[in-house]
C-alpha positions in Angstrom: 0.2 0.0 0.1 3.0 2.4 0.6 3.4 5.4 2.5 3.2 3.4 5.7 -0.4 2.8 5.6 -1.9 0.5 8.1 -4.7 -0.8 5.9 -8.2 0.2 4.8 -11.0 0.4 7.2 -14.5 0.1 6.0 -17.3 1.6 8.5 -19.7 -0.9 10.0 -23.2 0.7 10.4 -26.3 -0.5 12.1 -30.0 0.8 12.5 -29.4 1.2 16.1 -26.3 3.5 15.6 -28.1 5.5 13.2 -30.9 6.0 15.5 -28.6 6.7 18.5 -26.1 9.1 16.6 -28.7 11.1 14.6 -31.9 11.0 16.6 -31.9 14.7 17.2 -30.4 15.8 14.0 -32.6 13.9 11.7 -35.5 14.3 14.1 -36.2 10.5 14.5 -38.9 8.9 16.4 -39.4 5.2 17.1 -42.8 3.8 15.9 -41.7 0.2 16.6 -38.9 -0.6 18.9 -35.5 -1.5 17.7 -34.5 -5.3 17.9 -32.0 -6.3 20.5 -29.9 -7.7 17.8 -27.9 -5.3 15.5 -29.6 -4.5 12.3 -26.6 -4.0 9.6 -27.0 -1.2 7.1 -25.0 -2.2 4.1 -25.5 0.2 1.4 -25.2 4.0 1.3 -28.2 4.8 -1.0 -31.7 5.4 0.2 -34.8 4.4 -1.7 -38.4 5.1 -1.9 -40.5 2.0 -2.8 -43.4 3.6 -4.7 -43.5 0.9 -7.5 -42.9 -1.9 -4.9 -45.7 -0.9 -2.9 -48.0 -1.4 -5.9 -46.4 -4.8 -6.8 -43.7 -4.0 -9.3 -40.2 -4.8 -7.9 -38.5 -5.8 -10.8 -34.7 -4.4 -11.0 -35.2 -2.7 -7.5 -32.2 -2.9 -5.4 -32.7 -4.8 -2.0 -31.1 -4.1 1.3 -31.6 -0.4 1.1 -33.2 1.9 3.6 -36.8 2.6 2.5 -38.4 5.7 2.7 -42.2 6.3 2.7 -42.9 9.9 1.6 -46.2 11.7 1.2 -46.9 9.8 -2.2 -46.3 6.4 -0.8 -48.4 7.2 2.3 -51.2 8.7 0.3 -51.4 5.5 -1.8 -51.4 3.3 1.2 -54.5 5.4 2.7 -56.4 4.4 -0.3 -56.1 0.6 0.6 -57.9 -1.4 2.7 -56.3 -2.9 5.8 -55.5 -6.2 4.3 -54.1 -4.5 1.1 -51.9 -2.1 3.2 -50.5 -5.1 4.9 -49.8 -6.8 1.4 -48.1 -3.7 0.1 -45.9 -3.5 3.2 -45.1 -7.2 2.7 -43.9 -6.5 -0.6 -41.6 -3.8 0.7 -40.2 -6.1 3.3 -39.5 -8.6 0.5 -36.8 -6.2 -0.5 -34.8 -7.0 2.6 -34.7 -3.1 4.0 -32.9 -2.8 7.2 -35.4 -0.2 8.3 -38.4 1.7 7.1 -38.6 5.3 7.6 -41.9 7.2 7.5 -41.2 10.9 6.4 -42.6 14.5 7.4 -44.5 13.1 10.5 -47.2 11.5 8.7 -49.6 9.2 10.6 -49.2 5.6 9.9 -52.0 3.2 9.5 -52.6 0.9 12.3 -52.2 -2.2 10.4 -49.0 -1.4 9.2 -47.6 -0.6 12.7 -49.1 -3.9 13.9 -47.5 -5.8 11.0 -44.1 -4.4 11.8 -44.5 -5.3 15.5 -45.4 -8.7 14.7 -42.3 -9.0 12.4 -40.1 -7.3 15.1 -39.1 -5.0 12.1 -37.8 -1.3 13.0 -40.2 1.3 11.9 -38.9 4.9 12.3 -40.7 8.4 11.7 -39.0 11.6 10.9 -40.2 15.0 10.9 -38.1 15.8 8.2 -39.5 15.7 4.3 -38.6 12.8 2.3 -36.1 14.5 0.1 -34.3 16.2 2.8 -34.2 13.0 5.0 -32.6 11.0 2.2 -29.9 13.8 1.4 -29.0 14.0 5.2 -28.9 10.1 5.9 -27.1 9.4 2.5 -24.4 12.0 3.4 -23.9 10.2 6.8 -23.6 6.8 5.3 -21.3 7.7 2.5 -19.0 9.2 5.2 -19.2 6.0 7.3 -18.8 3.7 4.1 -15.7 5.8 2.8 -12.3 3.9 2.7 -10.1 4.6 5.4 -6.3 4.3 6.4 -3.7 5.6 8.6 -0.4 7.1 7.3 2.7 7.7 9.6 3.3 11.4 8.8 2.4 14.9 9.4 -0.2 17.1 7.8 0.0 20.7 7.6 -2.2 23.4 5.9 0.3 25.5 3.9 -1.5 28.3 1.9 -4.6 26.2 1.6 -2.7 23.3 0.3 -2.6 20.1 2.4 0.9 18.8 2.5 1.5 15.5 3.7 5.0 15.0 5.1 6.4 11.6 5.0 9.7 9.7 5.7 11.5 7.5 8.2 11.1 8.3 11.8 13.3 11.0 13.2 13.9 12.5 9.7 12.4 15.9 10.9 8.7 15.8 9.8 7.7 17.2 13.2 10.2 19.9 13.4 9.2 21.0 9.8 5.7 21.4 10.8 6.6 23.4 13.8 8.5 25.7 11.8 5.7 26.2 9.2 3.4 26.7 12.1 5.6 29.5 13.6 5.3 31.1 9.9 1.6 31.2 10.2 0.6 27.7 8.7 -1.8 25.4 10.3 -1.3 21.9 11.7 -3.8 19.1 11.1 -2.0 15.9 12.4 1.2 14.8 13.6 2.5 11.3 13.7 -0.6 9.5 12.6 -2.8 10.8 9.9 -6.2 9.4 9.6 -7.3 9.4 5.9 -10.7 9.1 4.2 -11.5 8.8 0.5 -14.6 10.9 0.3 -14.8 11.0 -3.6 -13.5 9.5 -6.7 -10.1 11.6 -6.1 -10.5 13.4 -2.8 -8.6 12.5 0.3 -9.3 14.2 3.6 -6.8 13.8 6.4 -7.6 14.6 10.0 -5.8 13.9 13.5 -6.3 11.0 15.7 -8.6 12.0 18.5 -6.2 11.0 21.2 -3.3 12.9 19.8 -5.3 15.8 18.8 -3.1 19.1 17.9 0.3 17.7 19.5 3.8 17.8 18.2 6.5 15.3 19.4 9.8 17.4 19.1 12.7 15.3 19.9 15.0 16.7 22.7 12.1 18.9 23.8 9.1 16.5 24.1 5.2 16.9 23.4 4.0 20.3 22.7 0.5 21.6 22.5 0.2 23.5 19.3 -3.3 25.1 20.0 -2.1 26.4 23.5 1.2 27.7 22.3 0.0 29.4 19.0 -3.6 29.7 19.6 -6.7 28.4 17.5 -5.3 30.1 14.2 -2.3 27.4 14.2 -4.6 24.5 14.0 -7.5 23.0 11.8 -9.6 19.7 12.2 -9.2 18.4 8.8 -7.9 19.1 5.6 -7.8 17.6 2.0 -4.5 16.1 1.2 -3.2 17.4 -2.2 0.6 16.7 -2.2 3.1 14.4 -0.4 6.3 15.8 0.5 8.7 12.9 1.1 11.7 13.9 3.3 14.7 11.8 2.3 18.2 11.6 3.6 20.6 13.0 1.2 22.3 10.2 -1.1 25.2 11.4 -3.4 24.5 8.4 -5.7 21.0 9.5 -6.5 20.3 11.8 -9.4 17.7 14.2 -7.9 15.2 15.9 -10.1 16.3 19.4 -11.0 13.9 20.6 -13.6 10.5 19.4 -12.3 9.5 18.0 -15.8 9.1 14.4 -14.4 5.9 14.2 -12.4 5.7 11.6 -9.6 2.7 10.3 -7.7 1.9 8.4 -4.6 -1.3 6.3 -4.4 -3.3 6.2 -1.3 -6.7 4.5 -1.2 -6.7 4.2 -5.0 -6.1 8.0 -5.1 -3.1 9.3 -7.0 -1.7 12.7 -5.6 1.5 14.4 -6.6 4.7 13.5 -4.8 7.7 15.6 -4.2 10.8 14.1 -2.8 12.9 16.4 -0.8 16.5 15.6 -0.1 18.0 16.7 3.4 21.3 18.4 4.1 22.5 20.5 6.9 21.7 24.1 6.3 19.0 23.6 3.9 15.8 25.8 4.5 13.4 23.1 4.2 10.4 25.3 5.5 10.7 27.9 2.5 10.9 25.0 0.1 7.6 23.4 1.5 6.0 26.9 1.1 7.3 27.1 -2.6 5.9 23.5 -3.2 2.4 24.6 -1.9 2.5 27.7 -4.1 3.8 25.9 -7.2 1.2 23.4 -6.8 -1.5 26.1 -6.8 0.1 27.6 -10.2 -0.4 24.2 -11.6 -3.9 24.1 -10.5 -4.4 27.3 -12.2 -2.8 26.0 -15.5 0.8 27.6 -15.1 3.7 24.8 -15.2 7.2 26.8 -14.7 9.1 23.8 -15.6 7.0 23.3 -18.8 7.0 27.0 -19.8 10.8 27.2 -19.3 11.2 23.9 -21.5 9.1 25.2 -24.1 11.1 28.5 -24.2 14.4 26.6 -24.5 13.0 24.4 -27.3 11.8 27.4 -29.1 15.0 29.2 -28.8 16.8 26.0 -30.3 14.5 25.8 -33.2 14.8 29.6 -33.9 18.6 29.1 -33.9 18.4 26.2 -36.1 16.4 28.0 -38.9 19.1 30.7 -38.6 21.7 28.3 -39.1 20.0 26.5 -41.8 19.6 29.9 -43.7 23.1 30.7 -43.2 24.2 27.3 -44.6 21.9 27.7 -47.6 22.9 31.3 -48.3 25.6 30.8 -51.1 25.8 34.6 -52.3 
């Protein structure tokens, strides 16, 4: 996996956990008590079972949270008690972990009785169906997002998330401390918890136990927030560049032009990687600031190495044309 990653961790979510953690924010109310045994939620998308209620369930994905909105409840209210139970049975055939009734709607008694008889969780929310689905999907996507841990330090430098990696004791924390003193912001030190929240988005944050502390060899542990104030920290930051600190090696031919793009893969996402060899007296802090600024220039479409290279090639082509003209001039 590279970068000292400690392995992907996928979230385990249950109906009981959703109710406990989001009861207030999602305005949830139990209509039928939750089972003692944990009910797992295995998918982040949430469905409305309109067609399934009426008996057409072809190509409908199973094992999804089902939400009964105003349209679904209006349809159920047109049915007899037996038909209401039959409609609910068709939805239960989709194996949902829970059914949620939106917008504080009144639920017919036969449906509540059937859910109780089946010991099936039935929850009501005061939110409209569309709003509830958007909110719970957001929570589930975050819970199911691939996760990993990296041994390193994450600092927000000019709005760019720089992830410092390298062997233990090479100076990652000291570099972070110098950047903080220059006005930049610490996200995490020692262990950076990473989450992939999109196709190519990595979010890093601190481990709760370590919080905003730095371990400086020879000094000990320092509390960045206590020393530098709230301006010196942030809770999380998108990881945009890996800065790999390396011991100087005379045998290595280090990149000098910047034309060779290097990448590091974390949780399936490729991010730019810059290898910085360390020698005594090297101003690594300023170099890291330049790395951040140079990354932003590339985001805006300007690549200094490419521009210089094209300028050199243009000059060479111009010189060659002049030489060809002189060679062919026989007057």
